[in-house]
N, C-alpha and C positions, 0 to 999 in steps of 0.2 A: 430821542431814540434814533439810532442809526438805521436807515433803510438800505437793504442790499438789493440792487437791481441786477437782474440777469443780463449778461453781456451778449448772449447769443440766444436766438429763438429758432429752433430747428424746424424744418419742414416736417409736418406730421407724416408725410409719406417717405421720409428719409429712412435709411437702414437703421435698425435699433441695435445698439451695442450694450450688452450687460457686462459690467465690470464687477467682479467679486473680489473685494479687498480694498480697504481705504488706506493703504500704506503709500510709500513714495511712488511705487509703480502705478498703482491705481489712480492716484490723484494727478499724476503727470499725464496719464492717458486721457483723462477727462478733458483737460485743457486742449490737447491736440485734436481730439475727435470732435468736440463741439465746434472748434474753429473750422473744422473741415465740413461742418453741416450735419453731422450725425446726431441722431437721437440717442441719448446716453442715460443709462440707469446705473447708479452705484449701489452696491450691496455690501453691507458689513454687519457683523454681529454686535458692534458697538456704535454708539452715537458719535464717536470721536475718532480722529486719527492720532496715533501716537508718534511723537518725534523720538524715535528709538535711540539716536546718538546721545541723548541726555538722560537716559534711564539710570545710568550709574549715579548721577547726581540725586535722583529721587531715592535710590537705594541707600545712599549715604547721608540722607537728610539735608542735602544742599538745596534742593528744590522741592516744592510741593507737587503732588501728582497732577494737579490741574495745570501746572506750568508747562507740561510736555504734551498737552492734549489740545486738539483743534477740532471744532465741530465739523463733522463730515458732511452733514446736511447743508450747512451754510456754505461750505466750499462748493458742493455740487450745484447749489442754486445760483451761486455767483457766476458760474459758467454755463447756466442754462440746462443743467442736467437734473435728473430726479434722484432721490435717495430713498432706499428701502432698508430698514433694519431687519436683519435676520441672518442666521447661519446657513451656509450652503449645505443642503442635505443630499441632493441628487441632481444629476445632469442627464437629460434625455436628449441624446444627439439626433435621434430619429425625428422627434417632433420639434427640435430646436427650442428646448425650454429648460429652465432650472426650477427646482423646488427648494424652498427654504424650510428651515426647521419649524417655523410658525405656520406652515401650511400654504403660504403664498407661492404662486407659480408665476413665472415671468417668461414670456417668449422672447426670443432673440434672433437676429440675423447673424450677429457675431458675438462671440463670448470670450472674455479675457478673465483668466483666473490668476489673480495676483495676491494670494493670501499670505505671502510673506514666509518667514522662516520660524522654526521652533528648535528647541534643544534636541540634539541626537545623542543618545547614551550608548550607542554601538553595542547593545546587548549586554552591557556590564550589569551584572546582578546587583540590585540595591541602589544603583545610581539615581534612578528617578525618584525613589522614595526618600533619599537622604541628602539630596543636594538642592540648590536653588538655581533656577534658570533666570535669565535677565533679558527677556524679549517682550514683556508686556508691563503695563502699569501695575497689574496685580502681582507679577513677579517682584517688581521693585519694592512695592509696599511690604510684601511678606518678608523679604530679606531685610529691609530697614527695621521692621519691628523686631525681628530675631536679633539683629546686630545691637540695637539699643537695649534689648533685654540682657544681652551678654555684657554690655558695659555696666548696666545697673547691677548685675550679679557680682561683677568685680568690686563694686563699692561696698558690698556687704559680706561676701564670702571669699575664701581663699581659692586659688586656682589660677587659670590663665584663659586667654581668649585667642584662639588661633583660627585664621581664615586662609583657606587655600583656594585660589582662583585658577580654574582650568580654562585655558584659552588665551592666546597671545595676540588677538586682534585689537582693534581700537578700544572697544569696551573693556576688555580684560586689562589692558595696560592702564587706562584711565582709572579703572576701579582700584587696581593695586596701589597706584600712587595716592589716590584719595584716602583709601583705608589706612595707609601708612601715616597720613597726617592726622587722622581722626583722634588718635590716642591723646595727643596734646590738646587738641581743640575741644573735643567732646568731653573727655574725662575732666579736663581742667575747668571747663565752664559749667558743666551739668552735674558731674559727679566728683567734686573736689576731694572727697575723702579717698576715693579710689586713685585719683591722680597723685596723692601724696603717698599712698600705701603700696601701689603696684610698681614693681620693678619694670624697666623697659622691656625685658624679654617676655613679660607676661602678656603683652598685646603684640602679636606678630602677624605678618602677612607673607604668604608664600604663593608664588605663581608657577603653574605648570603649563608649558607650551611646547609642542612639537618634541616631546620626549625629554626636554631639558627642564630642570628645576632652577628657578631663580628666586632668591630669598632676599626679602627686604624687611628689616626690623623697624618697627615704629620708633621714631625719635622721642 
């Protein structure tokens, strides 16, 4: 069994920094702050940090969910920081403390809020209820299950499978390209009946970005 030894031991009288969020920003701050001698506590609602750039591969069944997760507590301990699991519920700037959803309260000298991003629907009615985000492992798993159910439906029923990706960033572009390849790979290997019966236009991918529509049909 591998033993992880903390690289830094902070002075108990050193300023205490609470970091809310175990994403790229939060983890990077841990390294810098502990090296500077600060006492650091990392807070996150999950026990793991998600490598978001690869979520599109989880969503398209190229990777397992665990492949994009890294233990947040293990990372914190490696750099001499503490980890507390919990969702940020309130910040009291007067008393310099934060309260977590589980009731735990933490005092701080400095506070970093690095909770990351989430999907913005810009007030479009029905968007949140009828679309999939792709910012968390839960998002990726939900989309993957929906997508595979769609492929399975093609193998037994008539109809088509259309996916529209809104967003032209790195994740959107990678997702579109991977989805366009899935028809031949997934249908051929997993649902051969559908691969023989479905016409190419039945599985199609469309991307919307910055007001422009780009269309790519699965080969």
